[in-house]
N, C-alpha and C positions, 0 to 999 in steps of 0.2 A: 803887338807881336810885329814880327818885324817878317810881312810880306816876302821881299826880297829874298828871302834863304831858299824860297820853292821856287825862283827862277835861274840859280844857277845850276850848272851842268853835272849831271849825278854819273857815275862811272863805275862799272862793274867790270873786276878785274879777275877775271878767268885764265889766268896763266896758269894756274898750279892745278887745274883739271885735267886727270888723265884720260879721258876719254877719248875717243877717235870717231870721225865721221858721224853720221847719225845720232849715235848716243852723245856725241860733244852737243850737238845742237840739240838735242832731250834734256842734257841738262844745263844747257843755257837757259831755256823755257822756267826748267824747275829753280834756279838763281834769278831768274825775274821776278816771277812767281812770288818768290822768296822775298822778295824786299815788301811785298803787300801784308798789311795786317786788319785787323778791326780798323783802326785807322788807314785810310790812304793816303799814300805818298807819291810824289812824283817818281815815275817811272826812270830809272836808267837811260839816259839818252847815248852814253858812250860804252864801247865796249873794249875792254883792253885784251887784246889777243897775243902769243906768241907768232912768231913768223910760221912756224909747221899747224898751227892752229888756223889760221889764217888761211892758207894754202887749203885745207880739209873744208873750211864753211865756204868758201868761194866756189866749188864744186858741188853745195847742197842748193835746194831749192830757198830757202831764206838768202842768198846772197843778192841784191838788187844791182843793177847795172845803171850807173848813172852819166847821161849823156853829156851835161852841160861843165860837170865838174869830177876833178879827180878822184872826189869821196868816196868813200867803198861804205858801205851802208848791208845792214845784215837788219832782217825781219823774224821775230818771234809771231808767235800768235796774238802776243800783248801791248807790244811795241816794236817800234825801228829804231838803230842806234848806227851812231856812227862807228864804224872799226877801229880802233887805235892800235896799230901792230907793232908791238916791243923792239927796239929796236931798229926802224926806219926813220 
């Protein structure tokens, strides 16, 4: 078994989601939860979003301000992900 496969970053692409605001945050949590099954897998550690989605998420409680880096982070009740904005 190749254990290195579990150390690779996993990305959750939510650019196709149409929800807005708090509904978008709930949909993201549902997508993160859906990555799990009876077999535990690594949770996504990157969240790929559109510019519009990023602006909405920055207004919500899940956004984490970072003092020492320019990284944008988003927290769900399951994990914390680096936000990758499509087009940046």
